C-alpha positions in Angstrom: 19.7 -21.3 -22.7 16.6 -19.2 -23.6 14.4 -21.5 -21.6 16.6 -21.3 -18.5 16.6 -17.5 -18.6 12.8 -17.3 -19.1 12.3 -19.8 -16.2 14.6 -17.7 -14.0 12.7 -14.5 -14.8 9.4 -16.1 -14.1 10.4 -17.7 -10.9 12.0 -14.5 -9.5 8.8 -12.5 -10.4 6.7 -15.1 -8.6 9.0 -15.1 -5.6 8.7 -11.3 -5.3 5.0 -11.2 -6.1 3.9 -11.2 -2.5 6.5 -8.8 -1.1 4.9 -5.5 -0.2 8.2 -4.3 1.2 9.7 -4.3 -2.3 6.6 -3.3 -4.3 5.2 -0.5 -2.0 7.4 2.6 -2.0 7.1 5.4 0.5 6.1 7.7 -2.4 3.3 5.3 -3.4 2.0 5.3 0.2 2.0 9.1 0.3 0.2 9.4 -3.1 -2.4 6.8 -2.3 -3.0 8.2 1.2 -3.4 11.8 0.0 -6.0 10.6 -2.5 -7.9 8.5 0.0 -8.1 11.2 2.6 -8.6 14.1 0.2 -5.5 15.9 1.6 -2.4 17.5 0.1 0.7 15.4 0.4 2.3 17.8 2.9 -0.8 17.8 5.2 0.0 14.5 7.0 2.8 12.3 8.2 3.2 8.6 7.8 4.7 6.4 10.6 4.9 2.9 12.0 5.1 1.2 8.5 4.8 -2.6 8.8 5.1 -4.9 5.8 3.0 -8.0 6.2 3.1 -10.3 3.1 1.4 -8.5 0.3 0.0 -5.7 2.5 1.6 -2.7 4.1 0.0 -1.2 7.2 0.8 2.2 8.6 -0.4 5.1 10.7 -1.2 8.6 9.5 -1.4 11.8 11.5 -2.8 14.9 9.9 -1.8 18.5 10.6 -5.3 19.0 12.1 -4.4 16.2 14.7 -6.6 13.4 13.3 -5.1 9.9 13.4 -5.8 7.2 10.9 -4.8 3.5 10.4 -4.3 2.7 6.8 -3.1 -0.1 4.5 -2.2 -0.7 0.8 -1.6 -3.9 -1.0 1.4 -4.4 -3.3 3.0 -6.9 -5.7 5.5 -7.1 -8.4 4.7 -9.0 -11.6 6.0 -9.2 -15.2 4.5 -5.8 -16.0 6.0 -4.0 -13.0 4.8 -2.9 -9.6 1.1 -2.8 -8.6 0.0 -0.9 -5.6 -3.7 -0.8 -4.5 -5.5 2.3 -3.3 -5.1 3.1 0.4 -7.9 2.1 2.8 -7.9 4.3 5.9 -10.0 4.2 9.1 -10.1 7.1 11.5 -8.9 6.0 15.0 -11.8 5.3 17.3 -14.3 4.7 14.5 -15.6 1.4 13.3 -14.3 0.5 9.8 -17.1 0.9 7.2 -17.5 -1.0 4.0 -18.2 1.5 1.3 -20.1 -1.1 -0.7 -22.7 -1.4 2.1 -23.3 2.3 2.6 -26.7 2.4 0.8 
C-alpha cells in the first residue's frame, strides 16, 4: 500500500513537471516581469499569455507605451513550484544574450 501511494505521487509529479499552465501563476508572471524590467508591478500590463510545454510566453505593455515579448519557464516537482526569471525583449530589437555582452 505504501509503495503504491509513493508511486502514484511520483508519477503525478512527473506528469505535471512540464506543465507551465499549472506551475506559472499570473502573480509569478507579474513578479518576475517587474524584476526583469525594473518596473513597479502596476506600471505594465500582461496580455496574450500562451503556455507551451514548460514555457509561458506573453506580451507586456508599459504605461510609457513600450512593448516587450517575454517568457518564463515553470515546472512542478516534489518540492513545489519552480518558476524561472522572466526574459524580455523589447519589440523591434534583436534579442541579446547577456552572457555575451562583454
